[in-house]
C-alpha positions, -999 to +999 in steps of 0.1 A: -068+482-593-041+455-599-049+419-605-018+397-602-014+371-628+020+360-616+024+325-602+056+309-591+047+275-606+079+269-625+104+285-601+114+253-584+117+235-617+139+263-631+164+257-604+165+220-612+156+220-649+187+208-666+186+173-679+215+149-676+247+162-689+256+127-702+239+122-735+238+084-730+209+088-706+176+082-724+148+104-710+121+078-719+140+051-700+144+074-670+106+081-670+099+044-674+121+036-644+101+061-623+068+047-634+080+011-627+089+022-592+054+037-586+038+005-601+056-016-575+044+008-548+009+007-561+008-031-564+020-034-528-007-010-516-037-021-536-028-058-536-030-058-498-066-047-500-075-080-517-059-103-492-071-090-458-090-122-452-058-141-457-040-120-431-068-127-407-068-165-412-030-170-412-023-147-382-054-158-363-071-124-360-104-110-370-109-092-403-113-058-385-080-064-367-064-074-400-074-041-415-050-024-391-023-033-416-040-013-443-045+016-419-009+015-409+002+018-445-020+049-449-005+064-417+030+057-432+021+077-462+005+106-442+031+108-414+062+089-425+066+102-460+066+140-451+090+132-422+114+113-445+112+141-471+123+167-445+150+145-430+164+139-465+159+174-478+195+180-487+201+146-503+204+144-541+170+134-555+185+104-574+202+092-543+170+097-523+150+076-548+175+047-546+174+049-508+136+048-508+137+017-530+159+000-504+135+010-476+106-002-498+123-036-503+130-039-466+094-029-456+078-054-480+103-082-473+098-079-436+060-079-442+064-112-460+082-126-429+059-111-402+051-137-376+021-118-361-002-089-368+017-064-346+049-067-366+029-068-398+014-034-389+048-020-381+063-032-414+033-019-434+039+015-418+076+013-430+065+004-465+039+032-466+064+058-455+082+053-488+052+062-510+048+100-506+085+107-505+091+086-537+063+104-555+076+138-544+112+131-554+101+113-585+081+143-596+112+165-592+133+142-614+105+139-639+102+177-641+140+178-646+136+155-675+106+172-691+119+208-685+102+239-671+065+244-674+058+206-675+052+200-638+017+185-644+030+162-671+059+151-649+036+143-619+012+124-642+041+103-654+050+093-619+013+087-611+010+066-643+026+036-626+001+039-598-029+039-621-015+009-640-012-008-607-050-003-601-056-020-635-031-048-635-011-048-603-039-050-578-057-079-595-024-097-600-014-092-564-048-104-552-046-134-576-011-144-563-022-140-527-053-162-532-034-190-550+001-189-536-004-172-502-002-136-490+035-138-482+043-148-518+023-117-529+047-095-509+078-113-522+064-106-557+062-069-548+098-071-536+108-086-569+091-059-589+107-033-566+141-048-571+136-045-609+126-009-604+157-002-584+179-017-611+162+005-637+166+036-615+203+029-611+208+024-648+186+051-663+182+080-639+205+109-647+236+113-626+239+150-621+244+175-593+215+195-607+192+172-588+207+183-555+183+186-525+172+218-509+177+232-474+153+219-447+144+255-441+132+259-477+110+228-474+096+239-441+089+273-454+064+257-478+043+247-448+039+283-437+019+292-468-018+291-462-026+282-498-006+249-493-029+238-465-059+250-484-049+228-514-043+198-491-078+203-477-092+207-513-075+175-523-085+155-492-121+165-496-125+164-533-107+131-541-125+112-513-154+106-538-132+083-558-128+060-528-165+063-519-170+046-552-138+024-556-141+009-521-177-003-528-175-014-564-182-050-553-215-042-537-224-019-566-221-049-590-236-076-569-262-058-549-272-027-569-268-041-604-277-077-593-249-092-613-225-121-606-194-114-585-173-125-615-180-091-630-163-073-602-127-076-617-141-062-649-156-033-631-124-027-613-104-028-645-128-003-662-124+020-632-086+017-634-086+023-671-105+055-666-079+065-640-051+059-665-068+080-692-076+108-669-041+109-654-026+111-689-049+140-701-048+158-667-010+161-668-012+180-701-041+202-690-024+211-657+006+226-675-015+248-697-043+260-674-041+271-638-076+261-626-094+241-653-080+207-646-093+207-610-126+225-618-134+203-648-123+171-629-143+178-597-173+191-618-173+160-639-171+137-609-201+154-593-222+149-624-213+112-626-220+106-590-255+119-594-260+096-624-247+066-604-270+075-575-300+078-598-294+050-623-265+030-611-286-002-608-283-006-645-249-022-654-249-004-688-250+029-669-227+018-640-197+007-660-193+039-681-199+060-650-171+040-632-148+047-661-158+084-660-153+088-622-118+073-624-110+095-654-124+128-641-109+125-607-074+116-619-078+144-644-077+168-614-047+154-594-019+167-616-034+202-613-033+198-575+004+190-577+011+220-600-007+243-577+010+230-546+045+234-561+035+268-574+027+279-539+059+264-525+084+264-554+113+258-530+097+226-516+087+205-546+095+171-530+075+179-498+046+191-519+046+158-538+046+140-504+017+162-492-003+154-523+000+117-517-008+123-480-040+141-491-048+111-514-046+088-485-066+110-462-092+111-490-091+073-490-101+073-454-128+099-458-144+082-487-144+048-471-157+062-438-183+083-454-196+054-475-197+031-445-218+057-426-244+058-453-246+020-455-249+017-417-277+042-419-296+019-442-297+043-472-289+016-497-259+003-516-256+033-540-259+058-511-221+058-507-219+080-538-238+108-520-212+108-493-186+113-520-208+140-536-209+160-503-171+157-499-162+167-534-187+196-534-171+209-503-136+206-519-147+224-550-164+251-531-134+256-509-112+259-540-134+283-558-138+307-529-102+306-516-074+294-539-090+301-573-105+334-564-086+363-580-067+382-554-076+418-557-042+428-542-014+451-552+018+431-557+035+463-569+038+486-538+018+514-523-008+534-541-013+571-546-042+587-528-066+610-546-047+642-536-013+627-545-027+616-579-040+651-585-006+667-577+014+643-598-010+647-627+000+683-628+034+673-641+020+656-672-004+658-701-037+640-704-045+620-735-071+595-746-060+560-756-079+533-775-080+496-766-053+476-783-027+504-783+007+498-767+018+526-744+053+511-746+067+479-760+094+455-749+126+465-766+119+503-766+150+524-756+129+544-731+093+551-720+072+575-701+055+573-667+017+570-669-011+577-645-043+558-654-073+581-650-100+559-666-081+534-689-072+498-680-038+485-691-023+450-691+015+447-684+026+416-703+059+398-710+061+392-747+063+356-760+098+341-764+111+313-785+101+288-759+074+305-738+041+321-746+031+357-738+024+361-701+002+386-682+021+401-653-005+424-639-035+446-648-036+483-639-069+503-637-081+538-628-060+554-601-029+533-607+004+542-623+027+524-647+065+523-644+093+507-625+130+512-617+142+513-654+124+547-657+153+560-636+182+537-648+176+542-685+175+505-691+157+492-722+121+484-717+114+446-711+076+445-707+048+457-729+019+479-717-012+472-737-045+492-733-073+468-727-101+493-720-101+527-736-099+558-715-078+587-703-041+585-692-017+611-681+018+609-696+048+623-677+082+623-694+114+613-676+126+649-670+093+660-655+092+628-634+126+636-619+114+671-612+083+657-594+106+634-574+126+664-563+097+686-554+071+662-540+088+644-511+059+621-501+052+611-537+090+604-542+091+580-513+059+562-525+071+559-561+105+547-552+091+521-528+067+509-556+095+509-582+117+487-560+089+463-552+079+460-588+115+452-598+116+424-573+083+410-587+093+415-623+128+400-619+111+366-617+079+372-638+097+390-667+128+369-667+121+358-703+129+393-715+166+385-711+176+349-714+212+337-707+224+304-719+258+289-713+279+262-696+274+264-659+311+259-651+324+286-675+342+316-661+326+338-688+292+326-679+298+332-642+310+368-650+279+374-670+255+360-644+273+380-617+268+412-637+231+408-643+226+398-606+245+428-594+225+451-617+192+435-606+183+428-642+152+406-647+166+375-665+163+337-668+193+315-667+193+283-689+220+257-688+232+247-722+227+210-712+190+215-702+160+208-725+150+245-724+186+256-730+190+234-760+156+245-773+167+282-769+200+275-787+181+258-816+156+286-820+182+313-818+207+295-841+233+292-814+262+267-813+286+257-785+311+282-799+286+310-793+283+305-755+276+322-733+249+339-752+220+362-744+187+367-761+171+400-752+139+413-768+146+393-799+182+403-802+208+375-800+242+383-784+268+357-792+299+353-769+281+376-746+299+397-721+286+422-695+295+450-720+277+436-750+246+428-729+247+463-715+249+478-750+219+457-760+199+469-729+210+505-732+231+506-700+264+517-714+274+554-714+258+575-741+270+611-747+246+639-751+232+640-716+244+676-711+272+691-690+286+670-662+299+684-629+312+652-613+322+618-627+325+591-601+345+561-615+338+529-595+305+519-579+315+503-547+304+517-513+328+547-516+317+555-552+280+551-545+283+573-514+301+600-534+275+598-561+246+601-536+261+630-518+272+648-550+238+646-567+219+654-535+240+686-532+232+698-567+261+684-587+252+668-621+267+634-614+276+604-636+286+571-620+306+546-640+317+511-632+336+485-652+317+454-642+286+461-620+275+479-589+288+472-554+325+465-558+339+439-534+311+446-509+286+431-534+305+398-532+297+396-495+269+373-485+263+392-453+277+423-437+268+425-400+290+454-387+276+481-409+257+508-389+219+507-391+215+470-400+214+450-367+204+418-385+230+423-412+226+430-449+239+413-480+262+432-502+238+429-531+209+444-510+231+472-496+241+480-532+205+479-544+194+504-517+223+527-525+216+525-562+179+535-557+190+563-534+214+576-561+188+574-588+164+593-566+188+623-567+193+620-604+226+602-607+232+588-642+245+552-637+263+534-665+278+499-663+299+483-675+319+514-685+356+508-679+379+538-677+413+534-695+428+568-690+426+603-676+432+634-697+445+662-675+457+686-702+432+711-687+433+705-649+401+725-645+382+702-670+395+667-664+384+641-690+377+604-682+386+583-713+366+550-716+378+518-731+357+523-762+373+558-768+343+578-754+355+609-735+335+621-705+344+658-697+336+671-663+346+696-636+358+670-611+366+633-609+363+610-579+382+578-584+367+548-565+379+519-585+392+501-554+413+469-555+409+434-569+419+402-553+452+387-563+457+355-583+479+329-567+511+319-584+502+282-587+506+260-618+472+255-636+456+286-619+446+302-652+431+270-666+410+263-635+400+300-634+387+297-670+367+266-661+349+284-633+365+264-605+382+295-591+360+323-579+365+357-563+330+363-549+304+344-528+272+358-544+242+336-550+253+324-585+288+316-571+278+295-540+248+277-557+255+240-564+280+233-537+256+217-512+273+187-496+306+192-515+340+202-503+353+237-512+384+257-502+383+294-492+417+313-492+421+345-472+421+359-437+400+391-439+363+396-435+354+388-471+370+353-467+352+348-434+318+358-449+323+335-479+332+305-457+301+310-435+279+315-466+291+283-482+288+263-450+253+276-445+245+261-480+257+227-468+293+228-482+322+215-463+347+244-461+385+244-456+395+280-447+432+285-455+448+315-438+485+325-443+487+342-409+489+323-376+460+342-360+426+342-376+415+372-356+444+394-368+425+408-398+390+394-394+362+408-372+356+388-340+320+382-347+331+363-378+359+344-361+336+333-333+311+318-358+337+302-380+354+284-350+320+272-338+308+259-372+309+222-377+314+224-414+343+248-414+379+237-408+405+264-403+441+260-415+462+289-401+498+295-411+492+277-443+493+283-481+479+265-511+507+251-532+490+228-557+457+224-575+448+189-589+421+178-613+414+172-649+395+202-662+379+208-628+394+210-593+392+177-573+418+185-546+442+211-533+475+208-514+480+229-483+514+234-468+526+247-434+563+253-429+580+224-412+551+200-417+541+175-444+518+189-472+482+180-467+459+171-496+423+183-492+393+172-513+379+203-530+355+211-559+362+248-560+385+275-546+372+309-535+401+333-534+401+365-512+438+371-509+455+405-509+445+434-530+460+450-561+448+486-567+428+493-599+448+525-606+463+520-640+438+543-656+448+572-634+475+586-656+492+618-643+482+611-607+508+604-580+508+569-565+527+550-539+551+522-548+524+496-544+501+514-569+477+529-544+469+566-549+484+592-527+460+618-513+460+649-490+486+645-463+502+615-481+513+637-509+549+650-508+537+687-507+507+679-486+471+691-494+445+710-476+416+690-490+408+655-478+409+628-505+425+652-530+452+637-553+482+654-569+457+667-596+436+694-579+403+682-594+408+645-591+400+628-558+405+592-546+384+573-521+379+539-505+403+510-510+421+528-539+434+554-515+468+547-500+466+541-463+428+536-462+410+512-438+395+483-457+359+485-443+326+494-459+318+521-433+351+539-439+347+537-476+313+554-473+328+581-451+355+586-477+329+591-505+310+617-485+341+635-474+354+637-510+322+655-521+329+683-496+364+686-510+349+687-546+327+717-536+358+734-521+378+728-553+350+741-575+342+771-554+364+793-576+345+785-609 
């Protein structure tokens, strides 16, 4: 069976991992500013605990009533912080932190001015609502500074200010309150908070990489059961620290029978332990998944027993107080890492929940201790309440969150009868432990059934990341994923961990099994697809891309690997991990974009050079070819599927990646069979798997530069690298490309990545809250505008025509006109682009009116269409370059989609007079295959 070892711990950090692009920003100063902020917050919180009696006397209320101010602060953390986090989800984390400092200053300043207990309670709630949100956003910024895989260390840094507050801030606040008045204590907190705000303004990185996340992403984190289990684990487990901390005074004076003057020393010892534990815990949390929490909770339980038994001896009590503070704080960074691992898209909210759990633990510990005291069980009995709570938290963690999930992350399983049938296609062999069945970097590998052996699938160590276990396969399982069919280079290693028997099935026999065993074919294809989705994240280190985020070459490369569904990791050249990768690979700025794949370094990487490294370019020697389809958009994919399924040996070539213009669409909603819509990338992926199922050989990027028709019965497609692909028939499906506008500076802005011709995930990412311009009046432009607006961008849609509905489907026009973040400019053209290196504004003109300048950070162009037909030498074309077919030819033709060359066919947008829709392109592809069969009938 499979045991998943994949955790999404670093996913959120990878999205936000780049450190400030301005080298003047000092990481240590940025971290100090964050810690200073949490120190101010901790001083305000803990300092209040020492001046409750002063509230009561000055505001003329009883001490129990005065404690409502403390309770209100805790409610602010538990309720207000998560609420603020959600409301400010889209706000840049730096901006959010500065806003929280302002709210903190207001809350504490008003607390200092409160004329009565009611308003003081309200103002303490306001001040408390800052805490969790600040810690959550601060942890995200700290993770950005440290880089991926340092989430525990980042959270520990932010918590460091709080632990210092327990050592110095709390006694200082209490001292000021007792000698200068409780209001002066709050003004002191305001002063420290103001210093923290100034430090944050000066030293936090100014970068769009710290953008917020959609509210839906944050809320999705709340739907994960493990998040709530971790909150419960934290609330129960950490409560013991407060069952001790709250009652340190009685421990010293009553249990140890020492003078009250020793209480500050005991508090300082406890706080020092917290600081040490927090420092060490942050480092352990990043290396081990469970140990920080299990060791921390286990250590606390042992120390609680020691205090309960021998705490009356001060020489025992003081070291135990240090140990309790250290061991419990040792666990808290692990809790944060686990929370963000379960909800990687909601790191800020997870930080707020962690702090909320901490405050719930405060209440539980204090209440539990009070109950034991009220029961008359003695001063030290409070530790037993903590022992019960922490034991419950540890037990809950061990039996739920930490328990290995015996689940299959990799699709359906073969039953015994299917296993037996599939085994008949292979040969059994015995393998010893330690042997690699295949290794990352191999050109190809075989499919394996595991009869009695156990095998680990691992991602090899990279320059900056250690080896990682992806999953473990045991008897009855099978090894393999989509690259068995694509021919892509192997990117994971299969290592035998327990000797036994396996059944090896070669690629040719596997294809035969897929053709002959329908039920097994469906099961394996479903498993291969699911494994690819899992491995794309888990095995991303097998292909690492580093470059400048705003580079056109980088965008092209990232678009290619996304369209081809290649597992990869993107690293910005300005990020700590990006710089580390560049150093280890010997890369300079002149080498970017670059790719590191299985130890090979590709400088000035392009889709073609990366494809060559991964084994995805066309390689001759695959045997005779019946049909070559050039272009892998909807028409080409359909032609390949129908051709291969009807017995033709089919090769599919594309110059850039699969999907064509359809792959650039964020959502296609009018394609038959997808009532909820489908993204262009997903539609392409499904079509690709279908083509592979029938044996289509897919190669990309493979650009055709010519067509040799010297023998019309054996057309030859000539590739850019000179390779000749001879076949019996050619289907041309190279479509059309969007036009470039004749505007000064267009080429320079295109090179800088400010002008884009697609709205895929890499293209639209990073424009939340920023103005962009979309040019075009057809469906692609409409889909791009809606996709960008859904991401939080403000979109100006510029349409040359006067009627938006003239060329765009009504379901799109209705949504565009109803969307608050999209402005439509009909009858307009873009006449000017402004900006120094990057676009800052565009000028839009409408005849007879004054030009209008619009703020814009990028331009998405979906204007017109120029046919990609230059390679079709010897084939008749219309004046505009589109290919003439069947009835459009001067002499006419009896076969649909047939060109002037009898064994060359044109489909989709490339064909003159075609309807520019996905469904009609698919129909063209299917129809052309029927024509191919008719043309080949005489052979």
